[in-house]
One Martini backbone bead per residue (centre of mass of N, CA, C, O) as a GRO file, in nm:
protein
  310
    1MET     BB    1   2.674  -1.860   1.543
    2GLU     BB    2   2.707  -1.804   1.904
    3LEU     BB    3   2.569  -1.616   2.186
    4ASN     BB    4   2.523  -1.716   2.491
    5SER     BB    5   2.352  -1.967   2.364
    6LYS     BB    6   2.212  -1.807   2.146
    7PRO     BB    7   2.028  -1.795   1.885
    8LEU     BB    8   2.051  -1.705   1.555
    9CYS     BB    9   1.910  -1.402   1.402
   10PHE     BB   10   1.807  -1.280   1.090
   11VAL     BB   11   1.739  -0.962   0.984
   12THR     BB   12   1.581  -0.930   0.659
   13VAL     BB   13   1.673  -0.738   0.355
   14CYS     BB   14   1.561  -0.705   0.033
   15THR     BB   15   1.710  -0.500  -0.230
   16TYR     BB   16   1.586  -0.260  -0.502
   17ASN     BB   17   1.620   0.057  -0.567
   18ARG     BB   18   1.559   0.159  -0.231
   19PRO     BB   19   1.702   0.374  -0.032
   20LYS     BB   20   1.464   0.498   0.128
   21GLY     BB   21   1.338   0.234   0.222
   22LEU     BB   22   1.592   0.123   0.360
   23GLU     BB   23   1.622   0.346   0.569
   24LYS     BB   24   1.350   0.292   0.713
   25ALA     BB   25   1.395  -0.004   0.777
   26LEU     BB   26   1.650   0.040   0.957
   27PHE     BB   27   1.514   0.223   1.161
   28CYS     BB   28   1.313   0.002   1.259
   29ILE     BB   29   1.520  -0.203   1.354
   30ASN     BB   30   1.635  -0.011   1.581
   31LYS     BB   31   1.334  -0.040   1.739
   32LEU     BB   32   1.348  -0.321   1.816
   33ILE     BB   33   1.247  -0.582   2.006
   34ILE     BB   34   1.450  -0.808   2.174
   35PRO     BB   35   1.466  -1.116   2.242
   36ASP     BB   36   1.608  -1.297   2.497
   37GLY     BB   37   1.642  -1.577   2.313
   38LEU     BB   38   1.814  -1.385   2.112
   39HIS     BB   39   2.048  -1.342   1.851
   40VAL     BB   40   2.086  -1.039   1.664
   41GLU     BB   41   2.104  -0.974   1.310
   42VAL     BB   42   2.183  -0.792   1.016
   43LEU     BB   43   2.044  -0.829   0.672
   44VAL     BB   44   2.159  -0.711   0.353
   45VAL     BB   45   2.033  -0.753   0.017
   46ASP     BB   46   2.179  -0.635  -0.282
   47ASN     BB   47   2.040  -0.629  -0.623
   48ASN     BB   48   2.161  -0.307  -0.669
   49PRO     BB   49   2.447  -0.201  -0.650
   50SER     BB   50   2.528   0.107  -0.466
   51LYS     BB   51   2.641   0.387  -0.320
   52GLU     BB   52   2.375   0.475  -0.195
   53SER     BB   53   2.304   0.211  -0.045
   54GLN     BB   54   2.563   0.189   0.117
   55LYS     BB   55   2.535   0.457   0.266
   56VAL     BB   56   2.272   0.391   0.404
   57PHE     BB   57   2.367   0.147   0.560
   58PHE     BB   58   2.613   0.271   0.720
   59ASN     BB   59   2.454   0.507   0.849
   60ALA     BB   60   2.221   0.327   0.986
   61THR     BB   61   2.431   0.106   1.144
   62GLU     BB   62   2.641   0.261   1.329
   63SER     BB   63   2.415   0.274   1.582
   64LEU     BB   64   2.403  -0.018   1.615
   65ASP     BB   65   2.424  -0.293   1.838
   66THR     BB   66   2.414  -0.470   1.596
   67LEU     BB   67   2.518  -0.675   1.370
   68SER     BB   68   2.604  -0.595   1.023
   69HIS     BB   69   2.506  -0.699   0.687
   70TYR     BB   70   2.651  -0.654   0.352
   71VAL     BB   71   2.506  -0.798   0.056
   72THR     BB   72   2.571  -0.893  -0.272
   73GLU     BB   73   2.347  -0.941  -0.577
   74PRO     BB   74   2.396  -0.911  -0.917
   75ASN     BB   75   2.180  -1.115  -0.978
   76ARG     BB   76   1.887  -1.077  -1.096
   77GLY     BB   77   1.642  -1.130  -0.856
   78ILE     BB   78   1.454  -1.252  -0.597
   79VAL     BB   79   1.573  -1.535  -0.580
   80ASN     BB   80   1.870  -1.458  -0.558
   81ALA     BB   81   1.837  -1.289  -0.299
   82ARG     BB   82   1.709  -1.505  -0.110
   83ASN     BB   83   1.937  -1.719  -0.144
   84THR     BB   84   2.159  -1.541  -0.027
   85ALA     BB   85   2.033  -1.521   0.252
   86LEU     BB   86   2.031  -1.820   0.318
   87ARG     BB   87   2.335  -1.875   0.277
   88HIS     BB   88   2.443  -1.677   0.484
   89ALA     BB   89   2.296  -1.785   0.733
   90GLN     BB   90   2.409  -2.075   0.714
   91ASN     BB   91   2.715  -1.995   0.725
   92GLU     BB   92   2.648  -1.862   1.027
   93ASN     BB   93   2.459  -2.060   1.190
   94ALA     BB   94   2.171  -2.001   1.174
   95LYS     BB   95   1.830  -2.055   1.297
   96TYR     BB   96   1.714  -1.774   1.187
   97LEU     BB   97   1.476  -1.607   0.952
   98ALA     BB   98   1.379  -1.266   0.897
   99PHE     BB   99   1.130  -1.119   0.691
  100PHE     BB  100   1.132  -0.809   0.499
  101ASP     BB  101   1.061  -0.540   0.306
  102ASP     BB  102   1.186  -0.235   0.153
  103ASP     BB  103   0.860  -0.112   0.170
  104ASP     BB  104   0.859  -0.192   0.477
  105TYR     BB  105   0.735  -0.169   0.841
  106PRO     BB  106   0.794  -0.266   1.147
  107HIS     BB  107   0.699  -0.327   1.441
  108LYS     BB  108   0.856  -0.329   1.746
  109ASN     BB  109   0.712  -0.632   1.809
  110TRP     BB  110   0.763  -0.825   1.573
  111LEU     BB  111   0.988  -1.026   1.667
  112LEU     BB  112   0.864  -1.104   1.936
  113GLU     BB  113   0.603  -1.235   1.820
  114HIS     BB  114   0.737  -1.447   1.648
  115TRP     BB  115   0.887  -1.590   1.879
  116TYR     BB  116   0.646  -1.664   2.052
  117CYS     BB  117   0.502  -1.829   1.830
  118MET     BB  118   0.724  -2.031   1.770
  119GLU     BB  119   0.728  -2.149   2.062
  120LYS     BB  120   0.428  -2.211   2.129
  121TYR     BB  121   0.374  -2.382   1.831
  122HIS     BB  122   0.617  -2.520   1.704
  123ALA     BB  123   0.736  -2.375   1.457
  124THR     BB  124   0.880  -2.329   1.133
  125VAL     BB  125   0.667  -2.099   1.059
  126THR     BB  126   0.603  -1.749   1.064
  127VAL     BB  127   0.313  -1.532   0.997
  128GLY     BB  128   0.219  -1.202   0.933
  129ALA     BB  129   0.070  -0.901   0.931
  130MET     BB  130  -0.071  -0.671   0.697
  131ASN     BB  131  -0.058  -0.306   0.693
  132TYR     BB  132  -0.234  -0.121   0.480
  133ILE     BB  133  -0.150   0.204   0.339
  134TRP     BB  134  -0.341   0.454   0.209
  135GLN     BB  135  -0.411   0.699   0.027
  136ALA     BB  136  -0.618   0.957   0.106
  137ASP     BB  137  -0.701   1.007  -0.222
  138SER     BB  138  -0.824   0.744  -0.276
  139SER     BB  139  -1.078   0.602  -0.512
  140LEU     BB  140  -1.096   0.334  -0.403
  141SER     BB  141  -1.259   0.081  -0.311
  142GLU     BB  142  -1.284  -0.145  -0.059
  143GLU     BB  143  -1.305  -0.395  -0.243
  144ILE     BB  144  -1.042  -0.340  -0.405
  145LYS     BB  145  -0.848  -0.329  -0.165
  146ARG     BB  146  -0.898  -0.626  -0.072
  147ILE     BB  147  -0.758  -0.752  -0.315
  148TYR     BB  148  -0.480  -0.652  -0.227
  149ASP     BB  149  -0.472  -0.744   0.077
  150GLY     BB  150  -0.645  -0.969   0.146
  151ALA     BB  151  -0.757  -1.229   0.408
  152PHE     BB  152  -0.558  -1.302   0.651
  153ASN     BB  153  -0.619  -1.084   0.892
  154SER     BB  154  -0.869  -1.279   1.010
  155LEU     BB  155  -0.691  -1.455   1.157
  156ALA     BB  156  -0.584  -1.668   1.401
  157THR     BB  157  -0.369  -1.728   1.621
  158GLY     BB  158  -0.235  -2.056   1.521
  159THR     BB  159  -0.291  -2.095   1.243
  160VAL     BB  160  -0.271  -2.335   1.000
  161MET     BB  161  -0.076  -2.341   0.698
  162GLU     BB  162   0.008  -2.409   0.350
  163ARG     BB  163   0.092  -2.103   0.311
  164CYS     BB  164   0.301  -1.810   0.219
  165TYR     BB  165   0.468  -1.524   0.266
  166SER     BB  166   0.782  -1.319   0.292
  167GLY     BB  167   0.714  -1.016   0.415
  168ASN     BB  168   0.629  -1.185   0.709
  169THR     BB  169   0.880  -1.377   0.844
  170MET     BB  170   0.976  -1.688   1.019
  171ILE     BB  171   1.260  -1.914   1.002
  172HIS     BB  172   1.359  -2.244   1.034
  173LEU     BB  173   1.673  -2.358   0.924
  174ASP     BB  174   1.690  -2.661   0.982
  175PHE     BB  175   1.476  -2.746   0.775
  176VAL     BB  176   1.610  -2.627   0.525
  177SER     BB  177   1.879  -2.782   0.545
  178LYS     BB  178   1.776  -3.075   0.560
  179ASN     BB  179   1.609  -3.025   0.265
  180LYS     BB  180   1.757  -2.839   0.064
  181LEU     BB  181   1.638  -2.546   0.040
  182LYS     BB  182   1.503  -2.323  -0.219
  183PHE     BB  183   1.448  -2.091  -0.433
  184HIS     BB  184   1.296  -2.085  -0.740
  185LYS     BB  185   1.411  -1.984  -1.053
  186LYS     BB  186   1.132  -1.972  -1.210
  187PHE     BB  187   1.052  -1.694  -1.016
  188ASN     BB  188   1.250  -1.448  -1.056
  189LEU     BB  189   1.039  -1.248  -1.251
  190SER     BB  190   0.732  -1.333  -1.137
  191GLY     BB  191   0.705  -1.449  -0.884
  192GLY     BB  192   0.599  -1.689  -0.626
  193GLU     BB  193   0.840  -1.809  -0.457
  194ASP     BB  194   0.714  -1.815  -0.173
  195SER     BB  195   0.468  -1.997  -0.210
  196HIS     BB  196   0.632  -2.240  -0.306
  197PHE     BB  197   0.831  -2.271  -0.071
  198PHE     BB  198   0.613  -2.308   0.161
  199GLU     BB  199   0.452  -2.539   0.035
  200HIS     BB  200   0.687  -2.730   0.026
  201MET     BB  201   0.736  -2.737   0.326
  202ALA     BB  202   0.456  -2.847   0.404
  203SER     BB  203   0.485  -3.116   0.234
  204LEU     BB  204   0.740  -3.197   0.443
  205GLY     BB  205   0.619  -3.091   0.751
  206ALA     BB  206   0.576  -2.809   0.796
  207LYS     BB  207   0.489  -2.545   1.035
  208ILE     BB  208   0.250  -2.302   0.962
  209VAL     BB  209   0.202  -1.989   1.142
  210TRP     BB  210  -0.013  -1.760   1.256
  211CYS     BB  211   0.057  -1.393   1.334
  212ASN     BB  212  -0.130  -1.116   1.423
  213GLU     BB  213   0.101  -0.945   1.598
  214ALA     BB  214   0.298  -0.947   1.346
  215VAL     BB  215   0.360  -0.630   1.220
  216VAL     BB  216   0.341  -0.488   0.888
  217ASN     BB  217   0.397  -0.197   0.722
  218SER     BB  218   0.225  -0.078   0.407
  219VAL     BB  219   0.279   0.151   0.168
  220VAL     BB  220   0.094   0.235  -0.097
  221ASP     BB  221   0.182   0.301  -0.391
  222GLU     BB  222   0.070   0.510  -0.630
  223ASN     BB  223   0.119   0.300  -0.873
  224ARG     BB  224  -0.097   0.088  -0.714
  225THR     BB  225  -0.371   0.285  -0.718
  226ASN     BB  226  -0.506   0.070  -0.936
  227GLU     BB  227  -0.685  -0.157  -1.110
  228ASN     BB  228  -0.475  -0.265  -1.306
  229TYR     BB  229  -0.267  -0.353  -1.096
  230ILE     BB  230  -0.448  -0.534  -0.916
  231PHE     BB  231  -0.539  -0.736  -1.147
  232THR     BB  232  -0.253  -0.813  -1.232
  233ARG     BB  233  -0.182  -0.940  -0.962
  234ARG     BB  234  -0.399  -1.168  -0.988
  235PHE     BB  235  -0.295  -1.286  -1.248
  236ASN     BB  236  -0.021  -1.371  -1.122
  237VAL     BB  237  -0.136  -1.570  -0.923
  238GLY     BB  238  -0.251  -1.766  -1.134
  239TYR     BB  239   0.006  -1.813  -1.296
  240ASN     BB  240   0.178  -1.926  -1.044
  241SER     BB  241  -0.011  -2.154  -0.954
  242PHE     BB  242   0.038  -2.340  -1.191
  243ARG     BB  243   0.352  -2.356  -1.174
  244LYS     BB  244   0.355  -2.466  -0.888
  245ASP     BB  245   0.186  -2.726  -0.940
  246VAL     BB  246   0.382  -2.857  -1.134
  247LEU     BB  247   0.616  -2.892  -0.926
  248LEU     BB  248   0.436  -3.036  -0.684
  249LYS     BB  249   0.209  -3.229  -0.881
  250GLY     BB  250   0.219  -3.194  -1.173
  251TYR     BB  251   0.087  -3.145  -1.482
  252VAL     BB  252  -0.186  -3.296  -1.473
  253MET     BB  253  -0.283  -3.181  -1.198
  254ALA     BB  254  -0.263  -2.883  -1.278
  255ILE     BB  255  -0.474  -2.893  -1.498
  256ALA     BB  256  -0.706  -2.994  -1.323
  257ILE     BB  257  -0.715  -2.763  -1.118
  258SER     BB  258  -0.747  -2.521  -1.319
  259SER     BB  259  -0.999  -2.623  -1.467
  260LYS     BB  260  -1.186  -2.627  -1.223
  261LYS     BB  261  -1.159  -2.330  -1.143
  262CYS     BB  262  -1.267  -2.216  -1.411
  263PHE     BB  263  -1.540  -2.357  -1.398
  264ASP     BB  264  -1.636  -2.236  -1.127
  265ILE     BB  265  -1.629  -1.942  -1.225
  266ALA     BB  266  -1.835  -1.973  -1.449
  267LEU     BB  267  -2.064  -2.067  -1.263
  268ASN     BB  268  -2.068  -1.818  -1.075
  269THR     BB  269  -2.142  -1.612  -1.297
  270LEU     BB  270  -2.435  -1.740  -1.340
  271THR     BB  271  -2.529  -1.735  -1.009
  272ARG     BB  272  -2.465  -1.466  -0.939
  273SER     BB  273  -2.513  -1.165  -0.854
  274ASN     BB  274  -2.514  -0.799  -0.941
  275LYS     BB  275  -2.349  -0.708  -0.722
  276TYR     BB  276  -2.075  -0.528  -0.662
  277LYS     BB  277  -1.910  -0.720  -0.480
  278GLN     BB  278  -1.947  -0.968  -0.670
  279LYS     BB  279  -1.821  -0.841  -0.922
  280VAL     BB  280  -1.543  -0.803  -0.801
  281TRP     BB  281  -1.492  -1.096  -0.725
  282LEU     BB  282  -1.514  -1.205  -1.020
  283LYS     BB  283  -1.289  -1.035  -1.140
  284ARG     BB  284  -1.072  -1.167  -0.975
  285GLN     BB  285  -1.118  -1.458  -1.072
  286TRP     BB  286  -1.066  -1.395  -1.376
  287ALA     BB  287  -0.778  -1.300  -1.347
  288GLU     BB  288  -0.673  -1.575  -1.242
  289ALA     BB  289  -0.773  -1.748  -1.477
  290ARG     BB  290  -0.605  -1.613  -1.698
  291GLY     BB  291  -0.337  -1.687  -1.575
  292ARG     BB  292  -0.370  -1.994  -1.592
  293ILE     BB  293  -0.414  -2.011  -1.897
  294CYS     BB  294  -0.146  -1.882  -1.986
  295ALA     BB  295   0.030  -2.096  -1.850
  296MET     BB  296  -0.087  -2.349  -1.996
  297ILE     BB  297  -0.006  -2.220  -2.299
  298GLY     BB  298   0.289  -2.060  -2.253
  299ILE     BB  299   0.277  -1.780  -2.153
  300ARG     BB  300   0.481  -1.507  -2.087
  301PHE     BB  301   0.523  -1.374  -1.741
  302GLU     BB  302   0.710  -1.080  -1.609
  303LYS     BB  303   0.655  -0.865  -1.364
  304TYR     BB  304   0.987  -0.809  -1.280
  305SER     BB  305   1.127  -0.684  -1.540
  306GLU     BB  306   0.992  -0.445  -1.399
  307THR     BB  307   1.025  -0.172  -1.178
  308ASP     BB  308   0.922   0.040  -0.873
  309GLY     BB  309   1.163   0.165  -0.787
  310HIS     BB  310   1.269   0.455  -0.539
   0.00000   0.00000   0.00000
């Protein structure tokens, strides 16, 4: 569907058992500046349909000027939810799909900056910065927080990337439809589906571009402000990196890549100094190495078999 010859973009939130988060997310969507070149509609995919979530959706969207869609996906898992979003957008002949998560909140210029970046750099995918907001009384060191945050936010706008996350992205759906792409079911309860999806896109010729101005705020939940959660998160990165490499590069190459990374980490452990920052960095590397090793020997790890929805 197109209106006044403008391409359709769905602003999309996949939600699971977070009615309060969904309410705030929809409030922020209502404040978005809409680019002149787009016709925008809202899409919520509810992976745990409930009367409470439905009530939040209809109360929050009744005052929106844009058409809003509430779609349920009863089969649990982030892959199922994201693929439902893709399918719905494609069925509506949308040209673009913009994602953010149900516990995050975009800046009012978020969609505008994605659109500018998409047009300026002729991108297939644009990915924006995450602004993590920590509890004021958090006792975590800045080095530990950076492990959670990641290092992407130091990139310059226009930087071409090999992969990205889905929590702050805009996707050109023509490329997705042409290549018959979808999120892989193997990552349904483990996470990592987004990294695999976008790296697969890049391998097929998609241009993924960083947009530092398209900001999504993410308040770090209290349950996540501890070292155990943060290093488990890095373990999961390593675990899914091996599984992703198997799908994209084959089992033998995946073994070779992970073996080399583990060897390099062991070598760095012997040669790095004992300074605190470097010890934290090495602990992160070893968490990811353990994840790779567990994946290589077939240990099952499903991070999202339990959720922290609230």
